[in-house]
MARFI-458964 format. One line per field, with one value per residue: residue number from 1; x, y, z of N, C-alpha, C, CB in turn; residue in one letter. Coordinates in steps of 0.2 Angstrom, whole numbers. Glycine has a CB too. Layout:
# MARFI-458964
i <- NUM;...
n.X <- X;...
n.Y <- Y;...
n.Z <- Z;...
ca.X <- X;...
ca.Y <- Y;...
ca.Z <- Z;...
c.X <- X;...
c.Y <- Y;...
c.Z <- Z;...
cb.X <- X;...
cb.Y <- Y;...
cb.Z <- Z;...
aa <- A;...
***
This chain:
# MARFI-458964
i <- 1;2;3;4;5;6;7;8;9;10;11;12;13;14;15;16;17;18;19;20;21;22;23;24;25;26;27;28;29;30;31;32;33;34;35;36;37;38;39;40;41;42;43;44;45;46;47;48;49;50;51;52;53;54;55;56;57;58;59;60;61;62;63;64;65;66;67;68;69;70;71;72;73;74;75;76;77;78;79;80;81;82;83;84;85;86;87;88;89;90;91;92;93;94;95;96;97;98;99;100;101;102;103;104;105;106;107;108;109;110;111;112;113;114;115;116;117;118;119;120;121;122;123;124;125;126;127;128;129;130;131;132;133;134;135;136;137;138;139;140;141;142;143;144;145;146;147;148;149;150;151;152;153;154;155;156;157;158;159;160;161;162;163;164;165;166;167;168;169;170;171;172;173;174;175;176;177;178;179;180;181;182;183;184;185;186;187;188;189;190;191;192;193;194;195;196;197;198;199;200;201;202;203;204;205;206;207;208;209;210;211;212;213;214;215;216;217;218;219;220;221;222;223;224;225;226;227;228;229;230;231;232;233;234;235;236;237;238;239;240;241;242;243;244;245;246;247;248;249;250;251;252;253;254;255;256;257;258;259;260;261;262;263;264;265;266;267;268;269;270;271;272;273;274;275;276;277;278;279;280;281;282;283;284;285;286;287;288;289;290;291;292;293;294;295;296;297;298;299;300;301;302;303;304;305;306;307;308;309;310;311;312;313;314;315;316;317;318;319;320;321;322;323;324;325;326;327;328;329;330;331;332;333;334;335;336;337;338;339;340;341;342;343;344;345
n.X <- 438;450;445;455;460;462;470;477;487;491;487;484;470;465;457;465;460;457;469;474;464;463;476;474;463;469;480;473;467;477;483;473;473;486;483;473;479;492;506;517;526;530;538;551;552;555;567;578;588;603;598;585;583;589;579;568;573;573;559;556;564;557;544;549;553;539;535;544;540;526;529;538;528;519;528;529;517;514;523;534;532;531;542;553;553;541;532;535;529;516;512;516;505;494;495;493;481;473;476;469;456;440;443;432;429;441;455;463;457;459;470;470;469;479;489;484;488;501;504;498;485;467;458;468;474;463;460;472;472;462;466;476;470;462;473;478;467;466;478;473;462;467;477;471;464;474;482;471;471;483;483;474;457;451;463;468;458;458;452;452;449;438;432;433;423;416;425;426;413;414;425;422;411;417;426;418;412;423;427;417;417;429;428;418;425;436;429;423;433;443;435;423;424;417;404;406;409;398;388;393;391;377;373;377;370;359;349;355;369;371;379;391;393;400;414;414;411;422;430;426;429;444;445;441;449;462;460;461;474;480;475;484;496;512;515;527;526;514;519;529;521;514;524;528;517;515;527;523;512;515;527;523;514;524;530;524;528;541;542;537;547;556;555;550;554;547;536;527;526;517;505;504;507;495;485;486;483;468;465;467;457;447;448;445;431;431;425;432;446;459;457;459;461;451;459;471;464;458;471;477;467;466;479;480;483;494;508;515;516;508;516;526;517;509;520;523;512;511;524;522;511;516;526;518;508;507;519;517;507;515;524;517;511;522;525;513;508;519;517;505;506;514;508;494;496
n.Y <- 570;576;578;572;579;577;592;608;609;596;585;570;559;550;548;550;542;530;525;522;514;500;497;498;488;476;476;476;463;454;458;453;440;437;439;429;418;417;409;412;402;397;404;398;390;396;398;409;407;408;402;403;417;418;412;421;432;426;426;439;441;434;441;453;446;444;457;461;454;459;472;470;464;475;483;475;472;486;486;491;504;511;516;508;514;521;509;504;513;513;500;501;509;504;492;499;505;493;490;499;499;489;472;465;475;480;488;487;490;502;504;506;521;525;521;529;541;540;542;532;529;529;520;509;508;502;491;484;483;474;463;459;455;445;435;435;429;417;410;406;399;389;382;378;366;357;358;352;339;334;334;328;332;335;337;348;357;358;349;349;362;374;383;376;371;383;390;382;382;396;396;388;395;408;404;397;410;417;410;411;424;428;420;428;440;436;432;443;453;447;442;448;463;473;471;475;489;494;491;500;512;513;513;525;534;537;550;556;554;558;570;564;556;558;556;544;536;538;532;519;515;515;505;494;496;494;480;473;474;468;455;452;450;440;424;422;433;430;420;426;435;425;419;430;431;419;419;431;427;414;417;426;418;408;415;412;398;400;407;398;389;396;393;379;363;358;347;345;355;358;358;369;379;377;379;393;398;395;403;415;417;417;429;437;441;449;461;469;483;478;466;466;460;449;441;438;431;420;415;409;400;391;386;378;364;361;358;369;378;393;403;404;403;416;424;422;426;439;443;439;448;459;459;456;465;477;483;488;498;507;511;517;527;535;537;541;555;562;557;562;575;578;572;578;591
n.Z <- 573;563;545;532;516;499;493;489;499;498;506;515;509;517;534;550;559;552;550;562;569;563;569;583;583;580;591;602;601;601;614;622;619;624;637;640;636;638;646;658;661;648;643;645;635;624;613;608;596;585;573;575;573;561;553;555;549;536;534;532;520;512;512;505;493;489;487;477;467;464;461;450;441;438;431;420;415;410;399;403;404;416;428;440;452;451;450;463;471;467;471;485;489;486;494;506;505;505;519;526;523;524;522;515;506;500;497;486;474;470;462;449;449;453;446;434;438;437;424;414;404;409;404;400;412;420;413;415;429;431;424;431;443;439;436;450;456;449;453;466;463;456;463;476;473;471;483;489;485;490;503;518;521;533;540;535;537;549;561;574;578;585;577;565;556;553;546;536;529;526;518;507;502;497;489;479;475;471;460;451;449;443;432;425;423;415;403;401;398;390;380;377;378;373;379;390;389;383;394;403;396;395;409;413;405;413;423;433;430;418;415;415;405;392;395;400;389;381;390;389;377;377;386;377;368;375;380;368;364;375;373;362;367;369;372;379;387;395;402;409;417;424;431;440;446;454;460;469;477;483;490;500;507;512;522;534;535;537;550;559;558;564;577;580;573;558;552;542;530;520;526;534;524;517;524;526;514;515;525;521;510;518;525;516;516;528;540;546;545;535;540;553;570;567;560;568;578;572;566;577;583;571;570;582;585;582;591;600;611;621;622;610;598;601;599;585;579;581;575;562;558;559;549;538;537;547;543;530;532;540;528;520;527;527;512;505;508;501;489;485;486;475;464;465;463
ca.X <- 444;451;446;460;457;467;469;482;492;493;485;480;463;462;457;469;457;457;476;475;458;466;481;471;459;475;483;468;465;483;484;467;476;491;481;470;481;499;507;524;531;532;545;557;553;556;574;581;595;605;594;578;585;590;572;565;576;570;552;557;566;551;540;552;551;531;535;547;534;521;533;540;522;518;533;527;510;513;527;540;531;531;549;554;551;533;529;535;525;509;512;514;500;489;494;491;474;470;477;465;449;439;445;427;429;446;458;467;453;461;476;469;470;486;493;483;491;508;504;494;478;463;456;473;475;458;461;479;470;457;470;481;465;461;480;478;462;468;483;469;458;472;482;467;463;481;483;467;474;490;482;467;452;451;470;469;454;459;445;451;448;431;431;434;416;414;430;426;408;415;430;419;407;421;430;413;410;429;427;412;418;434;426;414;429;439;425;422;439;447;431;418;425;412;398;408;408;389;385;395;388;370;373;379;364;355;349;360;375;373;385;399;393;405;420;413;412;429;435;423;433;449;445;441;457;467;458;464;481;482;475;489;503;515;517;532;522;510;524;532;515;512;530;528;510;516;532;521;508;519;532;517;511;528;532;523;531;548;541;536;554;561;554;551;555;540;535;523;527;511;499;505;506;488;479;488;478;461;464;467;451;440;450;443;425;431;422;438;452;464;456;462;458;449;465;476;461;459;477;478;463;468;485;480;484;502;511;520;514;505;520;528;511;508;525;523;506;514;529;517;506;521;529;513;503;509;524;513;504;521;527;511;511;528;524;506;508;523;515;499;508;517;503;489;499
ca.Y <- 568;579;574;574;578;580;599;610;606;588;581;563;557;547;551;548;536;525;521;520;509;494;495;498;482;470;476;473;456;451;459;448;433;436;438;424;411;416;406;414;397;394;408;394;385;400;399;414;406;411;398;407;425;417;410;427;436;423;428;446;440;430;446;456;443;446;464;462;451;464;478;468;462;481;485;470;474;492;486;495;511;512;514;504;519;522;503;503;518;510;494;501;513;498;488;504;507;488;488;503;497;482;467;463;480;479;494;487;493;510;503;510;528;526;520;534;548;540;543;526;531;527;513;505;506;498;483;481;481;467;457;458;453;438;431;433;423;411;407;402;394;382;379;376;360;354;357;347;331;331;333;325;339;335;340;354;362;357;347;350;368;376;387;372;370;390;391;377;384;402;395;386;400;412;400;399;417;419;407;414;432;427;418;434;445;434;432;452;457;444;439;453;469;477;471;480;495;494;492;507;518;512;514;532;537;539;557;558;552;559;573;561;552;558;554;537;534;538;528;512;514;514;498;489;495;490;473;470;475;462;448;451;448;434;418;423;439;427;416;430;437;419;418;434;430;413;422;435;424;409;420;428;412;404;419;409;393;402;409;392;385;399;389;372;359;359;340;345;362;359;360;376;384;376;383;400;399;395;409;422;416;419;435;441;444;451;467;475;485;473;459;467;456;443;437;436;426;413;410;406;395;387;382;376;358;361;360;375;382;398;408;404;405;423;429;421;431;447;444;438;453;465;458;456;470;483;487;493;504;512;513;520;534;539;538;544;563;565;555;566;583;578;571;582;598
ca.Z <- 570;557;539;527;509;493;491;487;504;497;513;514;508;523;541;554;562;547;551;570;569;562;573;589;584;581;598;608;601;603;621;625;618;629;645;641;634;639;653;659;661;642;641;646;629;618;613;601;594;579;569;576;570;553;550;555;543;530;533;529;512;508;509;500;487;487;485;471;461;462;458;442;437;436;425;414;411;407;394;405;405;423;431;446;458;450;452;470;475;466;475;492;490;484;501;512;506;507;525;530;521;526;518;511;502;496;492;479;468;468;458;442;449;455;439;430;440;435;417;412;403;413;400;400;419;422;410;419;435;429;421;437;447;437;438;458;457;446;458;471;460;453;469;482;473;471;490;492;483;493;511;519;522;541;543;531;540;557;564;581;581;587;571;558;553;551;540;530;525;523;512;500;499;495;483;473;472;467;453;446;448;439;425;422;422;410;398;398;397;385;374;375;381;371;383;398;387;382;400;406;392;396;415;413;402;418;422;437;428;411;413;414;399;386;398;401;382;378;395;387;370;379;388;372;364;379;380;362;366;380;370;357;371;367;376;383;392;399;406;414;423;428;436;445;451;458;466;474;481;487;495;506;512;515;527;540;536;540;556;563;558;570;585;580;567;554;550;536;528;516;530;535;518;514;529;525;509;516;529;516;507;523;527;510;519;535;540;549;541;533;543;560;575;565;558;574;583;568;566;584;582;566;571;588;584;581;598;601;618;620;620;603;594;599;596;578;577;582;570;555;557;559;543;532;538;548;538;525;536;540;523;516;531;524;505;503;508;496;482;484;485;469;459;463;463
c.X <- 444;450;451;460;463;465;475;488;494;491;482;473;460;461;463;467;458;464;476;469;461;472;479;467;465;478;478;467;471;485;480;470;481;488;477;473;489;500;515;529;534;537;551;558;555;564;576;587;597;600;588;578;586;583;567;566;573;564;551;559;561;545;543;551;544;531;538;543;529;523;534;534;519;521;530;521;509;519;532;540;532;539;548;551;543;530;530;531;517;507;511;508;494;488;492;484;469;470;472;458;447;441;439;426;434;449;462;464;456;468;475;470;477;490;491;487;498;509;501;488;473;459;461;474;470;459;467;476;466;461;473;476;464;467;480;474;463;473;478;466;461;475;477;467;469;482;478;469;480;488;475;464;452;458;470;464;454;453;446;449;440;428;431;428;414;419;429;420;410;420;426;415;411;424;425;413;417;429;423;413;424;433;423;420;434;435;423;428;443;442;427;419;420;406;400;406;401;386;387;391;381;369;372;375;358;355;354;366;377;378;391;399;398;412;419;413;419;433;433;428;439;450;444;448;462;466;461;471;483;481;480;495;504;515;522;530;519;514;526;527;514;518;530;522;512;522;529;517;512;524;527;516;517;531;531;525;538;547;540;543;558;560;553;552;547;540;532;522;519;505;498;504;498;483;481;483;471;460;462;461;446;442;446;436;425;429;427;444;457;464;459;458;456;455;470;470;461;465;479;474;464;473;486;483;492;505;517;520;512;511;523;522;510;514;525;517;509;519;525;513;511;524;524;508;505;514;522;510;509;523;522;509;517;528;519;507;512;520;510;501;511;512;496;490;495
c.Y <- 573;576;577;573;579;587;601;610;599;585;574;563;553;551;547;541;530;521;519;515;502;492;494;490;477;471;474;467;453;452;454;441;432;435;432;417;410;413;408;408;394;398;404;390;389;402;404;413;409;408;401;414;423;415;416;432;433;426;434;447;438;436;451;453;444;453;465;459;455;470;476;466;469;484;481;472;480;492;491;503;515;511;509;508;519;515;501;507;514;504;495;505;508;494;492;504;500;486;494;503;490;478;465;470;481;485;493;489;500;510;507;517;529;526;526;541;547;539;538;529;526;520;509;504;500;490;480;478;475;462;455;453;446;433;430;427;417;406;404;397;387;378;375;368;356;353;351;339;329;331;332;332;339;338;347;360;362;355;348;357;369;379;384;372;377;391;388;380;391;401;393;391;406;410;400;405;420;416;409;421;432;424;423;439;443;434;439;454;454;441;444;459;474;477;475;487;498;495;498;513;519;514;523;538;540;546;559;557;555;563;569;556;552;556;546;533;532;532;520;511;513;507;493;489;492;482;469;470;470;455;446;449;440;428;419;428;435;422;420;433;432;418;423;434;424;415;426;432;418;412;422;424;408;408;415;402;395;404;403;388;389;396;382;368;357;351;341;353;363;361;367;381;383;379;392;402;400;402;415;423;418;425;440;444;447;459;472;477;481;467;460;463;450;438;434;430;420;410;407;399;389;383;379;369;357;364;364;378;389;404;410;406;412;426;427;425;437;447;443;445;459;464;459;461;477;487;491;498;509;515;518;528;539;540;542;551;565;563;560;573;583;577;575;590;602
c.Z <- 563;551;534;520;504;491;490;492;502;503;511;513;513;529;545;558;558;547;558;572;568;566;580;589;584;588;602;607;603;610;624;624;623;636;645;641;637;646;652;659;653;639;641;640;623;619;608;600;588;572;569;571;562;550;550;550;537;528;530;522;508;506;505;493;485;484;478;466;459;459;450;438;435;430;419;411;409;401;396;405;411;425;437;452;458;452;459;474;473;471;482;494;489;492;507;511;507;515;529;527;524;520;513;506;496;493;488;473;467;464;452;443;450;450;434;431;438;427;412;410;407;410;402;408;422;419;413;426;435;429;427;442;445;437;444;459;455;450;463;468;458;458;474;479;473;479;493;491;487;502;512;522;530;543;540;535;547;561;572;583;581;580;565;554;549;545;535;526;522;517;506;497;495;488;478;470;468;461;449;445;443;432;421;420;417;403;395;397;391;378;373;379;379;375;389;395;386;389;403;403;394;404;416;408;407;419;427;436;421;410;412;408;393;387;398;393;380;384;392;382;372;382;383;369;368;380;373;362;369;376;365;360;368;372;381;388;396;404;411;419;426;433;441;449;457;463;471;480;486;492;501;510;515;520;534;542;540;547;561;563;563;577;586;573;564;551;542;534;524;520;532;530;516;518;528;519;511;521;525;512;511;524;521;512;526;534;542;543;540;538;550;564;573;563;563;578;579;565;572;585;578;566;578;589;584;587;599;608;616;618;613;599;594;598;587;576;577;576;563;553;556;552;537;533;540;546;533;526;536;533;519;520;527;516;503;503;502;490;481;481;478;463;458;465;458
cb.X <- 444;456;440;466;452;466;465;480;489;501;479;482;462;465;449;471;451;457;482;474;453;468;486;467;453;482;485;462;463;489;480;460;479;494;475;467;481;502;505;524;527;526;546;557;546;551;578;580;597;612;594;578;593;596;569;566;584;569;549;562;573;547;537;559;552;526;539;553;531;518;540;544;516;519;541;526;504;513;523;547;525;526;553;561;555;530;531;540;526;509;517;519;501;494;501;495;471;473;485;467;448;431;446;419;429;444;460;470;445;462;478;462;465;489;490;477;490;512;510;494;476;458;455;479;475;451;463;485;467;453;474;484;458;459;486;477;456;472;488;464;456;478;486;459;460;487;481;459;476;496;484;467;443;451;476;466;447;461;443;457;452;431;434;437;411;414;437;426;403;419;436;414;403;425;432;406;408;436;426;405;420;438;421;409;432;442;420;418;443;450;428;410;432;411;396;420;410;386;387;403;387;367;379;387;362;357;342;360;375;369;386;401;387;406;422;405;409;433;433;416;433;451;439;435;461;466;451;462;483;476;469;489;502;521;519;537;517;504;529;537;508;510;537;528;503;519;537;516;503;522;537;511;507;533;528;516;532;553;536;531;558;559;548;544;560;540;531;516;535;510;499;511;511;486;482;497;478;459;470;473;449;439;458;442;420;439;417;442;456;469;460;462;451;445;469;478;455;455;483;475;457;468;491;474;481;505;513;518;521;502;525;531;506;505;534;522;500;519;534;511;500;527;533;510;498;510;528;508;502;527;529;504;514;534;524;500;512;531;513;494;513;522;502;483;507
cb.Y <- 559;581;574;571;584;575;603;616;606;587;585;558;554;542;549;553;536;529;527;528;511;493;500;504;481;471;483;477;453;454;467;448;432;443;445;423;411;423;396;418;390;394;414;391;380;406;393;421;399;408;392;409;428;410;403;430;436;416;428;449;435;423;450;456;437;446;468;459;445;466;479;461;458;485;484;463;474;498;488;492;513;507;521;502;527;524;498;503;528;508;490;505;519;493;485;512;510;483;488;510;497;481;461;461;485;476;498;482;493;515;496;510;531;522;513;534;549;534;543;520;530;532;512;507;513;501;484;486;485;468;459;466;457;438;434;439;425;413;412;405;396;384;385;380;358;358;363;348;331;336;341;319;338;327;335;352;362;364;338;347;374;382;392;365;368;395;390;367;385;407;389;380;403;414;394;398;423;418;400;413;437;423;413;437;446;426;428;457;458;437;432;450;470;475;464;479;496;487;486;509;516;505;511;533;532;534;560;556;544;560;578;556;553;565;558;536;539;547;529;511;519;519;497;491;503;493;472;474;482;463;448;456;448;434;412;425;443;423;412;436;440;413;418;440;426;406;426;440;421;404;427;430;407;402;425;409;390;407;413;387;385;407;392;370;351;366;336;341;362;353;355;378;382;368;380;400;394;387;410;422;410;416;436;436;438;451;467;470;491;476;453;475;460;444;441;444;428;414;415;412;397;390;386;376;354;365;354;380;383;400;407;397;401;426;428;413;430;448;439;431;454;464;451;450;468;484;482;490;503;509;506;516;533;535;532;542;565;564;548;567;586;573;563;578;599
cb.Z <- 568;557;535;529;508;487;496;485;511;496;517;520;501;525;545;558;563;540;549;576;564;557;573;590;577;575;601;609;594;599;623;621;612;628;649;637;625;639;655;664;665;637;646;652;627;618;613;602;593;579;571;583;574;551;555;562;543;530;538;533;511;512;515;501;488;494;491;470;464;468;462;442;442;440;427;415;415;413;387;400;402;427;434;447;456;441;449;473;472;459;474;496;485;478;502;512;498;503;527;530;513;528;523;515;507;490;495;478;469;476;456;439;455;461;435;430;448;438;416;417;395;414;393;396;424;421;401;420;439;424;415;442;447;431;437;462;455;441;462;475;454;447;472;483;467;466;493;489;475;491;516;525;520;544;541;523;537;560;562;584;577;594;572;560;558;557;541;531;530;529;514;501;505;500;486;476;480;471;454;447;455;442;424;428;428;412;399;404;403;389;375;376;380;365;385;401;381;380;405;405;383;395;419;410;397;424;423;442;429;407;417;421;397;384;405;404;377;380;403;386;365;384;392;367;362;386;380;357;369;388;367;353;380;365;372;380;389;395;403;411;420;424;431;442;445;454;462;470;477;481;491;503;509;510;527;540;529;536;557;559;551;570;589;584;569;548;555;537;523;512;537;538;512;514;539;524;504;520;534;510;505;530;528;504;519;540;544;556;544;534;540;562;577;559;553;581;586;562;562;590;582;561;569;591;579;576;601;597;623;626;623;602;596;604;600;575;581;590;571;556;562;566;543;532;541;553;535;521;543;544;519;516;540;525;501;509;515;496;481;491;492;469;459;467;462
aa <- X;X;X;X;X;X;X;X;X;X;X;X;X;X;X;X;X;X;X;X;X;X;X;X;X;X;X;X;X;X;X;X;X;X;X;X;X;X;X;X;X;X;X;X;X;X;X;X;X;X;X;X;X;X;X;X;X;X;X;X;X;X;X;X;X;X;X;X;X;X;X;X;X;X;X;X;X;X;X;X;X;X;X;X;X;X;X;X;X;X;X;X;X;X;X;X;X;X;X;X;X;X;X;X;X;X;X;X;X;X;X;X;X;X;X;X;X;X;X;X;X;X;X;X;X;X;X;X;X;X;X;X;X;X;X;X;X;X;X;X;X;X;X;X;X;X;X;X;X;X;X;X;X;X;X;X;X;X;X;X;X;X;X;X;X;X;X;X;X;X;X;X;X;X;X;X;X;X;X;X;X;X;X;X;X;X;X;X;X;X;X;X;X;X;X;X;X;X;X;X;X;X;X;X;X;X;X;X;X;X;X;X;X;X;X;X;X;X;X;X;X;X;X;X;X;X;X;X;X;X;X;X;X;X;X;X;X;X;X;X;X;X;X;X;X;X;X;X;X;X;X;X;X;X;X;X;X;X;X;X;X;X;X;X;X;X;X;X;X;X;X;X;X;X;X;X;X;X;X;X;X;X;X;X;X;X;X;X;X;X;X;X;X;X;X;X;X;X;X;X;X;X;X;X;X;X;X;X;X;X;X;X;X;X;X;X;X;X;X;X;X;X;X;X;X;X;X;X;X;X;X;X;X;X;X;X;X;X;X;X;X;X;X;X;X
***
């Protein structure tokens, strides 16, 4: 497969295989689920009424709400130095890189590069990226215990599922790691940015990295300056950032609630919402690009106690992945070449 690099022609830095592999993995798993689980008789139980179409459209609108929240937060975090168009490009590129890289690696870590190419200094971009990460992780750290207080554990983890015990172990491991990592980020960014700067300067004194030491020294100073600037933000600023974070993640997880409502009346929306939180945490350690394959299978197993029939469940899986995953692959393919040609000209 031809390697695509950033060069004069403005080609993509990704291999074509990086785009095709996650699509292929997801399609193979969905096809396998259809072959194993699907009963043609269940087609009779699927009624695409106007109500179904309305809820499917609602799921798209919820995903748009999620995108708007992310784009708005980029604008706020940069004091509106980024335009709406620039914020949109950064968001889509971030989602695209997340979709074509293993979830355990995470493509959103390239946000600081995208922001830097849009005119935000590297130190400030890095500080904004880490601050956004802290806000995202805080959402999970805080909302998970709230969900636990409102739903019994056996219902939330679906004791009837064969993978329930595995999900439980993975979730608590990841939750603990996220809690510790967020605490370290918070202390380093908001209380002791000088320690981060000293660590960077120390590492880049090594002989193999020494030639970059002058630039890293400037970068470290920029982080300290940006951190001091972030800490001086008003309560109103943090309230807006918190609101956009809640809008972003709540909208994303409510997509599944809307899709379930397209096929059956939902008695307990909190269970569906809570399980999305757990699945998302578990997907963070997925070795496949964007959690392809594992996401589809885990979704089917995790919601198997909700009586839908194999037909509706599989259709929900397909719609869910189209809205929350494949859409960003498509948009990324459209935007990335143009963006690279412009920014690396």
